[in-house]
TORRO-183682 format. One record per residue: residue in one letter; z negated, y negated, x negated of N, C-alpha, C, CB in turn; residue number from 1. Coordinates in Angstrom, 3 decimals. Glycine has a CB too. Layout:
N
<node><aa>a</aa><n_Z>Z</n_Z><n_Y>Y</n_Y><n_X>X</n_X><ca_Z>Z</ca_Z><ca_Y>Y</ca_Y><ca_X>X</ca_X><c_Z>Z</c_Z><c_Y>Y</c_Y><c_X>X</c_X><cb_Z>Z</cb_Z><cb_Y>Y</cb_Y><cb_X>X</cb_X><i>NUM</i></node>
...
This chain:
62
<node><aa>x</aa><n_Z>0.160</n_Z><n_Y>-4.278</n_Y><n_X>12.456</n_X><ca_Z>0.511</ca_Z><ca_Y>-5.538</ca_Y><ca_X>11.947</ca_X><c_Z>2.024</c_Z><c_Y>-5.657</c_Y><c_X>12.233</c_X><cb_Z>0.139</cb_Z><cb_Y>-5.682</cb_Y><cb_X>10.417</cb_X><i>1</i></node>
<node><aa>x</aa><n_Z>2.466</n_Z><n_Y>-6.847</n_Y><n_X>11.767</n_X><ca_Z>4.036</ca_Z><ca_Y>-7.168</ca_Y><ca_X>12.060</ca_X><c_Z>4.977</c_Z><c_Y>-6.208</c_Y><c_X>11.384</c_X><cb_Z>4.458</cb_Z><cb_Y>-8.648</cb_Y><cb_X>11.539</cb_X><i>2</i></node>
<node><aa>x</aa><n_Z>6.164</n_Z><n_Y>-6.177</n_Y><n_X>11.843</n_X><ca_Z>7.236</ca_Z><ca_Y>-5.388</ca_Y><ca_X>11.360</ca_X><c_Z>7.421</c_Z><c_Y>-5.701</c_Y><c_X>9.877</c_X><cb_Z>8.515</cb_Z><cb_Y>-5.643</cb_Y><cb_X>12.168</cb_X><i>3</i></node>
<node><aa>x</aa><n_Z>6.966</n_Z><n_Y>-6.787</n_Y><n_X>9.372</n_X><ca_Z>7.458</ca_Z><ca_Y>-7.353</ca_Y><ca_X>8.137</ca_X><c_Z>6.721</c_Z><c_Y>-6.442</c_Y><c_X>7.072</c_X><cb_Z>7.129</cb_Z><cb_Y>-9.003</cb_Y><cb_X>7.994</cb_X><i>4</i></node>
<node><aa>x</aa><n_Z>5.843</n_Z><n_Y>-5.774</n_Y><n_X>7.335</n_X><ca_Z>5.180</ca_Z><ca_Y>-4.771</ca_Y><ca_X>6.347</ca_X><c_Z>5.954</c_Z><c_Y>-3.610</c_Y><c_X>6.221</c_X><cb_Z>3.789</cb_Z><cb_Y>-4.334</cb_Y><cb_X>6.755</cb_X><i>5</i></node>
<node><aa>x</aa><n_Z>6.933</n_Z><n_Y>-3.075</n_Y><n_X>7.280</n_X><ca_Z>7.494</ca_Z><ca_Y>-1.967</ca_Y><ca_X>7.139</ca_X><c_Z>9.071</c_Z><c_Y>-2.214</c_Y><c_X>6.719</c_X><cb_Z>7.250</cb_Z><cb_Y>-1.213</cb_Y><cb_X>8.385</cb_X><i>6</i></node>
<node><aa>x</aa><n_Z>9.416</n_Z><n_Y>-3.455</n_Y><n_X>6.599</n_X><ca_Z>10.765</ca_Z><ca_Y>-3.729</ca_Y><ca_X>6.136</ca_X><c_Z>10.855</c_Z><c_Y>-3.742</c_Y><c_X>4.621</c_X><cb_Z>11.245</cb_Z><cb_Y>-5.043</cb_Y><cb_X>6.687</cb_X><i>7</i></node>
<node><aa>x</aa><n_Z>12.107</n_Z><n_Y>-3.974</n_Y><n_X>4.077</n_X><ca_Z>12.140</ca_Z><ca_Y>-3.761</ca_Y><ca_X>2.696</ca_X><c_Z>11.344</c_Z><c_Y>-4.795</c_Y><c_X>1.980</c_X><cb_Z>13.509</cb_Z><cb_Y>-3.735</cb_Y><cb_X>2.220</cb_X><i>8</i></node>
<node><aa>x</aa><n_Z>10.750</n_Z><n_Y>-4.320</n_Y><n_X>0.936</n_X><ca_Z>9.803</ca_Z><ca_Y>-5.271</ca_Y><ca_X>0.277</ca_X><c_Z>10.049</c_Z><c_Y>-5.034</c_Y><c_X>-1.239</c_X><cb_Z>8.200</cb_Z><cb_Y>-5.007</cb_Y><cb_X>0.717</cb_X><i>9</i></node>
<node><aa>x</aa><n_Z>9.659</n_Z><n_Y>-6.127</n_Y><n_X>-2.083</n_X><ca_Z>9.899</ca_Z><ca_Y>-6.056</ca_Y><ca_X>-3.450</ca_X><c_Z>8.679</c_Z><c_Y>-5.357</c_Y><c_X>-4.082</c_X><cb_Z>10.165</cb_Z><cb_Y>-7.454</cb_Y><cb_X>-4.033</cb_X><i>10</i></node>
<node><aa>x</aa><n_Z>8.753</n_Z><n_Y>-5.025</n_Y><n_X>-5.333</n_X><ca_Z>7.482</ca_Z><ca_Y>-4.386</ca_Y><ca_X>-5.898</ca_X><c_Z>6.247</c_Z><c_Y>-5.313</c_Y><c_X>-5.982</c_X><cb_Z>7.764</cb_Z><cb_Y>-3.867</cb_Y><cb_X>-7.319</cb_X><i>11</i></node>
<node><aa>x</aa><n_Z>6.536</n_Z><n_Y>-6.687</n_Y><n_X>-6.088</n_X><ca_Z>5.507</ca_Z><ca_Y>-7.588</ca_Y><ca_X>-5.950</ca_X><c_Z>4.925</c_Z><c_Y>-7.664</c_Y><c_X>-4.593</c_X><cb_Z>5.944</cb_Z><cb_Y>-8.826</cb_Y><cb_X>-6.345</cb_X><i>12</i></node>
<node><aa>x</aa><n_Z>5.605</n_Z><n_Y>-7.586</n_Y><n_X>-3.592</n_X><ca_Z>5.250</ca_Z><ca_Y>-7.433</ca_Y><ca_X>-2.197</ca_X><c_Z>4.436</c_Z><c_Y>-6.223</c_Y><c_X>-2.004</c_X><cb_Z>6.455</cb_Z><cb_Y>-7.378</cb_Y><cb_X>-1.331</cb_X><i>13</i></node>
<node><aa>x</aa><n_Z>4.843</n_Z><n_Y>-5.048</n_Y><n_X>-2.464</n_X><ca_Z>4.062</ca_Z><ca_Y>-3.844</ca_Y><ca_X>-2.265</ca_X><c_Z>2.850</c_Z><c_Y>-3.968</c_Y><c_X>-3.211</c_X><cb_Z>4.923</cb_Z><cb_Y>-2.522</cb_Y><cb_X>-2.547</cb_X><i>14</i></node>
<node><aa>x</aa><n_Z>2.771</n_Z><n_Y>-4.422</n_Y><n_X>-4.159</n_X><ca_Z>1.382</ca_Z><ca_Y>-4.624</ca_Y><ca_X>-4.847</ca_X><c_Z>0.531</c_Z><c_Y>-5.334</c_Y><c_X>-4.259</c_X><cb_Z>1.408</cb_Z><cb_Y>-5.173</cb_Y><cb_X>-6.030</cb_X><i>15</i></node>
<node><aa>x</aa><n_Z>0.892</n_Z><n_Y>-6.360</n_Y><n_X>-3.648</n_X><ca_Z>-0.023</ca_Z><ca_Y>-7.297</ca_Y><ca_X>-2.786</ca_X><c_Z>-0.452</c_Z><c_Y>-6.468</c_Y><c_X>-1.618</c_X><cb_Z>0.744</cb_Z><cb_Y>-8.686</cb_Y><cb_X>-2.252</cb_X><i>16</i></node>
<node><aa>x</aa><n_Z>0.401</n_Z><n_Y>-5.692</n_Y><n_X>-0.941</n_X><ca_Z>0.017</ca_Z><ca_Y>-4.839</ca_Y><ca_X>0.106</ca_X><c_Z>-0.884</c_Z><c_Y>-3.791</c_Y><c_X>-0.258</c_X><cb_Z>1.107</cb_Z><cb_Y>-4.290</cb_Y><cb_X>0.685</cb_X><i>17</i></node>
<node><aa>x</aa><n_Z>-0.762</n_Z><n_Y>-3.081</n_Y><n_X>-1.419</n_X><ca_Z>-1.518</ca_Z><ca_Y>-2.013</ca_Y><ca_X>-1.861</ca_X><c_Z>-2.942</c_Z><c_Y>-2.584</c_Y><c_X>-2.316</c_X><cb_Z>-0.748</cb_Z><cb_Y>-1.265</cb_Y><cb_X>-3.004</cb_X><i>18</i></node>
<node><aa>x</aa><n_Z>-3.014</n_Z><n_Y>-3.563</n_Y><n_X>-2.813</n_X><ca_Z>-4.060</ca_Z><ca_Y>-4.234</ca_Y><ca_X>-3.280</ca_X><c_Z>-4.980</c_Z><c_Y>-4.683</c_Y><c_X>-2.059</c_X><cb_Z>-3.556</cb_Z><cb_Y>-5.368</cb_Y><cb_X>-4.119</cb_X><i>19</i></node>
<node><aa>x</aa><n_Z>-4.308</n_Z><n_Y>-5.266</n_Y><n_X>-1.066</n_X><ca_Z>-4.900</ca_Z><ca_Y>-5.517</ca_Y><ca_X>0.144</ca_X><c_Z>-5.788</c_Z><c_Y>-4.364</c_Y><c_X>0.761</c_X><cb_Z>-3.853</cb_Z><cb_Y>-5.870</cb_Y><cb_X>1.026</cb_X><i>20</i></node>
<node><aa>x</aa><n_Z>-4.952</n_Z><n_Y>-3.277</n_Y><n_X>0.896</n_X><ca_Z>-5.441</ca_Z><ca_Y>-1.932</ca_Y><ca_X>1.384</ca_X><c_Z>-6.662</c_Z><c_Y>-1.587</c_Y><c_X>0.601</c_X><cb_Z>-4.347</cb_Z><cb_Y>-0.784</cb_Y><cb_X>1.227</cb_X><i>21</i></node>
<node><aa>x</aa><n_Z>-6.366</n_Z><n_Y>-1.548</n_Y><n_X>-0.792</n_X><ca_Z>-7.505</ca_Z><ca_Y>-0.813</ca_Y><ca_X>-1.556</ca_X><c_Z>-8.751</c_Z><c_Y>-1.739</c_Y><c_X>-1.592</c_X><cb_Z>-7.051</cb_Z><cb_Y>-0.425</cb_Y><cb_X>-3.118</cb_X><i>22</i></node>
<node><aa>x</aa><n_Z>-8.704</n_Z><n_Y>-3.048</n_Y><n_X>-1.288</n_X><ca_Z>-9.884</ca_Z><ca_Y>-3.964</ca_Y><ca_X>-1.289</ca_X><c_Z>-10.518</c_Z><c_Y>-4.072</c_Y><c_X>0.110</c_X><cb_Z>-9.465</cb_Z><cb_Y>-5.388</cb_Y><cb_X>-1.783</cb_X><i>23</i></node>
<node><aa>x</aa><n_Z>-9.849</n_Z><n_Y>-3.425</n_Y><n_X>1.150</n_X><ca_Z>-10.326</ca_Z><ca_Y>-3.490</ca_Y><ca_X>2.497</ca_X><c_Z>-11.494</c_Z><c_Y>-2.705</c_Y><c_X>2.857</c_X><cb_Z>-9.336</cb_Z><cb_Y>-3.135</cb_Y><cb_X>3.330</cb_X><i>24</i></node>
<node><aa>x</aa><n_Z>-12.020</n_Z><n_Y>-1.706</n_Y><n_X>2.075</n_X><ca_Z>-13.131</ca_Z><ca_Y>-0.921</ca_Y><ca_X>2.431</ca_X><c_Z>-12.792</c_Z><c_Y>0.255</c_Y><c_X>3.237</c_X><cb_Z>-14.070</cb_Z><cb_Y>-1.703</cb_Y><cb_X>3.114</cb_X><i>25</i></node>
<node><aa>x</aa><n_Z>-11.391</n_Z><n_Y>0.423</n_Y><n_X>3.606</n_X><ca_Z>-10.850</ca_Z><ca_Y>1.414</ca_Y><ca_X>4.436</ca_X><c_Z>-10.258</c_Z><c_Y>2.436</c_Y><c_X>3.549</c_X><cb_Z>-9.857</cb_Z><cb_Y>0.858</cb_Y><cb_X>5.406</cb_X><i>26</i></node>
<node><aa>x</aa><n_Z>-9.977</n_Z><n_Y>3.682</n_Y><n_X>4.010</n_X><ca_Z>-9.322</ca_Z><ca_Y>4.636</ca_Y><ca_X>3.119</ca_X><c_Z>-7.669</c_Z><c_Y>4.238</c_Y><c_X>3.360</c_X><cb_Z>-9.771</cb_Z><cb_Y>6.344</cb_Y><cb_X>3.553</cb_X><i>27</i></node>
<node><aa>x</aa><n_Z>-6.902</n_Z><n_Y>4.798</n_Y><n_X>2.476</n_X><ca_Z>-5.490</ca_Z><ca_Y>4.415</ca_Y><ca_X>2.555</ca_X><c_Z>-5.059</c_Z><c_Y>4.755</c_Y><c_X>3.978</c_X><cb_Z>-4.587</cb_Z><cb_Y>5.165</cb_Y><cb_X>1.454</cb_X><i>28</i></node>
<node><aa>x</aa><n_Z>-5.297</n_Z><n_Y>6.007</n_Y><n_X>4.446</n_X><ca_Z>-4.980</ca_Z><ca_Y>6.606</ca_Y><ca_X>5.706</ca_X><c_Z>-5.309</c_Z><c_Y>5.539</c_Y><c_X>6.911</c_X><cb_Z>-5.826</cb_Z><cb_Y>7.985</cb_Y><cb_X>5.852</cb_X><i>29</i></node>
<node><aa>x</aa><n_Z>-6.561</n_Z><n_Y>5.231</n_Y><n_X>6.867</n_X><ca_Z>-6.997</ca_Z><ca_Y>4.263</ca_Y><ca_X>7.943</ca_X><c_Z>-6.330</c_Z><c_Y>2.935</c_Y><c_X>7.991</c_X><cb_Z>-8.409</cb_Z><cb_Y>4.001</cb_Y><cb_X>7.815</cb_X><i>30</i></node>
<node><aa>x</aa><n_Z>-6.244</n_Z><n_Y>2.376</n_Y><n_X>6.705</n_X><ca_Z>-5.565</ca_Z><ca_Y>1.042</ca_Y><ca_X>6.693</ca_X><c_Z>-4.060</c_Z><c_Y>1.154</c_Y><c_X>7.059</c_X><cb_Z>-5.709</cb_Z><cb_Y>0.378</cb_Y><cb_X>5.273</cb_X><i>31</i></node>
<node><aa>x</aa><n_Z>-3.397</n_Z><n_Y>2.100</n_Y><n_X>6.563</n_X><ca_Z>-1.986</ca_Z><ca_Y>2.375</ca_Y><ca_X>6.990</ca_X><c_Z>-1.743</c_Z><c_Y>2.541</c_Y><c_X>8.439</c_X><cb_Z>-1.507</cb_Z><cb_Y>3.572</cb_Y><cb_X>6.350</cb_X><i>32</i></node>
<node><aa>x</aa><n_Z>-2.624</n_Z><n_Y>3.299</n_Y><n_X>9.036</n_X><ca_Z>-2.554</ca_Z><ca_Y>3.532</ca_Y><ca_X>10.506</ca_X><c_Z>-2.800</c_Z><c_Y>2.221</c_Y><c_X>11.214</c_X><cb_Z>-3.601</cb_Z><cb_Y>4.612</cb_Y><cb_X>10.979</cb_X><i>33</i></node>
<node><aa>x</aa><n_Z>-3.723</n_Z><n_Y>1.343</n_Y><n_X>10.721</n_X><ca_Z>-4.107</ca_Z><ca_Y>0.211</ca_Y><ca_X>11.387</ca_X><c_Z>-2.968</c_Z><c_Y>-0.785</c_Y><c_X>11.283</c_X><cb_Z>-5.395</cb_Z><cb_Y>-0.313</cb_Y><cb_X>10.848</cb_X><i>34</i></node>
<node><aa>x</aa><n_Z>-2.237</n_Z><n_Y>-0.809</n_Y><n_X>10.175</n_X><ca_Z>-1.254</ca_Z><ca_Y>-1.840</ca_Y><ca_X>9.912</ca_X><c_Z>0.160</c_Z><c_Y>-1.263</c_Y><c_X>10.120</c_X><cb_Z>-1.424</cb_Z><cb_Y>-2.403</cb_Y><cb_X>8.470</cb_X><i>35</i></node>
<node><aa>x</aa><n_Z>0.199</n_Z><n_Y>-0.152</n_Y><n_X>10.733</n_X><ca_Z>1.566</ca_Z><ca_Y>0.420</ca_Y><ca_X>10.965</ca_X><c_Z>2.423</c_Z><c_Y>0.647</c_Y><c_X>9.908</c_X><cb_Z>2.261</cb_Z><cb_Y>-0.334</cb_Y><cb_X>11.774</cb_X><i>36</i></node>
<node><aa>x</aa><n_Z>1.911</n_Z><n_Y>1.218</n_Y><n_X>8.751</n_X><ca_Z>2.684</ca_Z><ca_Y>1.508</ca_Y><ca_X>7.573</ca_X><c_Z>2.735</c_Z><c_Y>3.161</c_Y><c_X>7.586</c_X><cb_Z>1.960</cb_Z><cb_Y>0.820</cb_Y><cb_X>6.160</cb_X><i>37</i></node>
<node><aa>x</aa><n_Z>3.890</n_Z><n_Y>3.646</n_Y><n_X>7.283</n_X><ca_Z>4.062</ca_Z><ca_Y>5.041</ca_Y><ca_X>7.217</ca_X><c_Z>3.319</c_Z><c_Y>5.456</c_Y><c_X>5.799</c_X><cb_Z>5.699</cb_Z><cb_Y>5.438</cb_Y><cb_X>7.300</cb_X><i>38</i></node>
<node><aa>x</aa><n_Z>2.376</n_Z><n_Y>6.381</n_Y><n_X>5.840</n_X><ca_Z>1.759</ca_Z><ca_Y>6.843</ca_Y><ca_X>4.584</ca_X><c_Z>2.777</c_Z><c_Y>7.177</c_Y><c_X>3.475</c_X><cb_Z>0.912</cb_Z><cb_Y>8.067</cb_Y><cb_X>4.864</cb_X><i>39</i></node>
<node><aa>x</aa><n_Z>3.769</n_Z><n_Y>7.849</n_Y><n_X>3.770</n_X><ca_Z>4.765</ca_Z><ca_Y>8.456</ca_Y><ca_X>2.892</ca_X><c_Z>5.479</c_Z><c_Y>7.117</c_Y><c_X>2.226</c_X><cb_Z>5.864</cb_Z><cb_Y>9.504</cb_Y><cb_X>3.781</cb_X><i>40</i></node>
<node><aa>x</aa><n_Z>5.776</n_Z><n_Y>6.184</n_Y><n_X>2.930</n_X><ca_Z>6.277</ca_Z><ca_Y>4.853</ca_Y><ca_X>2.406</ca_X><c_Z>5.375</c_Z><c_Y>4.174</c_Y><c_X>1.565</c_X><cb_Z>6.603</cb_Z><cb_Y>3.944</cb_Y><cb_X>3.462</cb_X><i>41</i></node>
<node><aa>x</aa><n_Z>4.089</n_Z><n_Y>4.088</n_Y><n_X>1.820</n_X><ca_Z>3.011</ca_Z><ca_Y>3.514</ca_Y><ca_X>1.119</ca_X><c_Z>2.775</c_Z><c_Y>4.200</c_Y><c_X>-0.171</c_X><cb_Z>1.815</cb_Z><cb_Y>3.530</cb_Y><cb_X>1.929</cb_X><i>42</i></node>
<node><aa>x</aa><n_Z>2.842</n_Z><n_Y>5.592</n_Y><n_X>-0.163</n_X><ca_Z>2.569</ca_Z><ca_Y>6.212</ca_Y><ca_X>-1.471</ca_X><c_Z>3.795</c_Z><c_Y>6.229</c_Y><c_X>-2.333</c_X><cb_Z>2.050</cb_Z><cb_Y>7.626</cb_Y><cb_X>-1.303</cb_X><i>43</i></node>
<node><aa>x</aa><n_Z>4.938</n_Z><n_Y>6.291</n_Y><n_X>-1.787</n_X><ca_Z>6.185</ca_Z><ca_Y>6.137</ca_Y><ca_X>-2.567</ca_X><c_Z>6.115</c_Z><c_Y>4.717</c_Y><c_X>-3.351</c_X><cb_Z>7.506</cb_Z><cb_Y>6.216</cb_Y><cb_X>-1.546</cb_X><i>44</i></node>
<node><aa>x</aa><n_Z>5.835</n_Z><n_Y>3.683</n_Y><n_X>-2.660</n_X><ca_Z>5.541</ca_Z><ca_Y>2.424</ca_Y><ca_X>-3.324</ca_X><c_Z>4.716</c_Z><c_Y>2.431</c_Y><c_X>-4.437</c_X><cb_Z>4.999</cb_Z><cb_Y>1.578</cb_Y><cb_X>-2.492</cb_X><i>45</i></node>
<node><aa>x</aa><n_Z>3.575</n_Z><n_Y>3.027</n_Y><n_X>-4.318</n_X><ca_Z>2.495</ca_Z><ca_Y>3.334</ca_Y><ca_X>-5.260</ca_X><c_Z>3.259</c_Z><c_Y>3.937</c_Y><c_X>-6.513</c_X><cb_Z>1.360</cb_Z><cb_Y>4.390</cb_Y><cb_X>-4.602</cb_X><i>46</i></node>
<node><aa>x</aa><n_Z>3.912</n_Z><n_Y>4.940</n_Y><n_X>-6.303</n_X><ca_Z>4.589</ca_Z><ca_Y>5.796</ca_Y><ca_X>-7.203</ca_X><c_Z>5.526</c_Z><c_Y>4.719</c_Y><c_X>-8.047</c_X><cb_Z>5.453</cb_Z><cb_Y>7.023</cb_Y><cb_X>-6.366</cb_X><i>47</i></node>
<node><aa>x</aa><n_Z>6.359</n_Z><n_Y>3.952</n_Y><n_X>-7.388</n_X><ca_Z>7.209</ca_Z><ca_Y>3.043</ca_Y><ca_X>-7.916</ca_X><c_Z>6.524</c_Z><c_Y>1.964</c_Y><c_X>-8.794</c_X><cb_Z>7.928</cb_Z><cb_Y>2.464</cb_Y><cb_X>-6.846</cb_X><i>48</i></node>
<node><aa>x</aa><n_Z>5.386</n_Z><n_Y>1.485</n_Y><n_X>-8.209</n_X><ca_Z>4.608</ca_Z><ca_Y>0.460</ca_Y><ca_X>-8.947</ca_X><c_Z>4.116</c_Z><c_Y>1.014</c_Y><c_X>-10.237</c_X><cb_Z>3.423</cb_Z><cb_Y>-0.050</cb_Y><cb_X>-8.123</cb_X><i>49</i></node>
<node><aa>x</aa><n_Z>3.511</n_Z><n_Y>2.255</n_Y><n_X>-10.276</n_X><ca_Z>2.978</ca_Z><ca_Y>2.913</ca_Y><ca_X>-11.545</ca_X><c_Z>4.194</c_Z><c_Y>3.092</c_Y><c_X>-12.399</c_X><cb_Z>2.213</cb_Z><cb_Y>4.353</cb_Y><cb_X>-11.283</cb_X><i>50</i></node>
<node><aa>x</aa><n_Z>5.388</n_Z><n_Y>3.436</n_Y><n_X>-11.927</n_X><ca_Z>6.588</ca_Z><ca_Y>3.650</ca_Y><ca_X>-12.877</ca_X><c_Z>7.001</c_Z><c_Y>2.426</c_Y><c_X>-13.576</c_X><cb_Z>7.812</cb_Z><cb_Y>4.174</cb_Y><cb_X>-12.131</cb_X><i>51</i></node>
<node><aa>x</aa><n_Z>6.706</n_Z><n_Y>1.445</n_Y><n_X>-12.980</n_X><ca_Z>6.945</ca_Z><ca_Y>0.135</ca_Y><ca_X>-13.586</ca_X><c_Z>5.712</c_Z><c_Y>-0.649</c_Y><c_X>-14.269</c_X><cb_Z>7.502</cb_Z><cb_Y>-0.716</cb_Y><cb_X>-12.511</cb_X><i>52</i></node>
<node><aa>x</aa><n_Z>4.653</n_Z><n_Y>0.256</n_Y><n_X>-14.377</n_X><ca_Z>3.463</ca_Z><ca_Y>-0.235</ca_Y><ca_X>-15.224</ca_X><c_Z>2.533</c_Z><c_Y>-1.116</c_Y><c_X>-14.441</c_X><cb_Z>3.948</cb_Z><cb_Y>-1.039</cb_Y><cb_X>-16.475</cb_X><i>53</i></node>
<node><aa>x</aa><n_Z>2.641</n_Z><n_Y>-1.232</n_Y><n_X>-13.293</n_X><ca_Z>1.663</ca_Z><ca_Y>-2.161</ca_Y><ca_X>-12.392</ca_X><c_Z>0.391</c_Z><c_Y>-1.341</c_Y><c_X>-12.398</c_X><cb_Z>2.222</cb_Z><cb_Y>-2.461</cb_Y><cb_X>-10.722</cb_X><i>54</i></node>
<node><aa>x</aa><n_Z>-0.664</n_Z><n_Y>-2.084</n_Y><n_X>-12.458</n_X><ca_Z>-2.072</ca_Z><ca_Y>-1.530</ca_Y><ca_X>-12.511</ca_X><c_Z>-2.608</c_Z><c_Y>-1.325</c_Y><c_X>-10.997</c_X><cb_Z>-3.077</cb_Z><cb_Y>-2.584</cb_Y><cb_X>-13.365</cb_X><i>55</i></node>
<node><aa>x</aa><n_Z>-2.314</n_Z><n_Y>-0.307</n_Y><n_X>-10.392</n_X><ca_Z>-2.637</ca_Z><ca_Y>-0.076</ca_Y><ca_X>-9.083</ca_X><c_Z>-4.065</c_Z><c_Y>0.181</c_Y><c_X>-8.913</c_X><cb_Z>-1.875</cb_Z><cb_Y>0.973</cb_Y><cb_X>-8.575</cb_X><i>56</i></node>
<node><aa>x</aa><n_Z>-4.730</n_Z><n_Y>-0.581</n_Y><n_X>-8.069</n_X><ca_Z>-6.198</ca_Z><ca_Y>-0.285</ca_Y><ca_X>-7.734</ca_X><c_Z>-6.503</c_Z><c_Y>1.131</c_Y><c_X>-7.307</c_X><cb_Z>-6.665</cb_Z><cb_Y>-1.188</cb_Y><cb_X>-6.616</cb_X><i>57</i></node>
<node><aa>x</aa><n_Z>-7.585</n_Z><n_Y>1.631</n_Y><n_X>-7.625</n_X><ca_Z>-7.945</ca_Z><ca_Y>3.070</ca_Y><ca_X>-7.163</ca_X><c_Z>-8.235</c_Z><c_Y>2.961</c_Y><c_X>-5.704</c_X><cb_Z>-9.246</cb_Z><cb_Y>3.717</cb_Y><cb_X>-7.955</cb_X><i>58</i></node>
<node><aa>x</aa><n_Z>-7.985</n_Z><n_Y>4.123</n_Y><n_X>-4.965</n_X><ca_Z>-8.201</ca_Z><ca_Y>4.136</ca_Y><ca_X>-3.563</ca_X><c_Z>-9.899</c_Z><c_Y>4.277</c_Y><c_X>-3.322</c_X><cb_Z>-7.292</cb_Z><cb_Y>5.426</cb_Y><cb_X>-2.892</cb_X><i>59</i></node>
<node><aa>x</aa><n_Z>-10.152</n_Z><n_Y>3.837</n_Y><n_X>-1.989</n_X><ca_Z>-11.670</ca_Z><ca_Y>4.034</ca_Y><ca_X>-1.634</ca_X><c_Z>-11.751</c_Z><c_Y>5.462</c_Y><c_X>-1.267</c_X><cb_Z>-12.237</cb_Z><cb_Y>3.067</cb_Y><cb_X>-0.376</cb_X><i>60</i></node>
<node><aa>x</aa><n_Z>-13.062</n_Z><n_Y>5.911</n_Y><n_X>-1.659</n_X><ca_Z>-13.528</ca_Z><ca_Y>7.227</ca_Y><ca_X>-1.341</ca_X><c_Z>-14.377</c_Z><c_Y>7.278</c_Y><c_X>-0.061</c_X><cb_Z>-14.306</cb_Z><cb_Y>7.757</cb_Y><cb_X>-2.491</cb_X><i>61</i></node>
<node><aa>x</aa><n_Z>-14.290</n_Z><n_Y>8.225</n_Y><n_X>0.740</n_X><ca_Z>-15.035</ca_Z><ca_Y>8.327</ca_Y><ca_X>2.057</ca_X><c_Z>-16.391</c_Z><c_Y>8.718</c_Y><c_X>1.620</c_X><cb_Z>-14.399</cb_Z><cb_Y>9.405</cb_Y><cb_X>3.130</cb_X><i>62</i></node>
């Protein structure tokens, strides 16, 4: 996907990205790879979202 997903994002932006991933039917790893997002960045964003009390959707199971 575009470079916009890897540039600085607000928590609301990351919440939208994580929700899109988790509703895609793919695993986090698959979705991040397809969309060019570093997994460490993705999981760091999830950690920040949870610290701010966002309700992060559960990941897909294989």
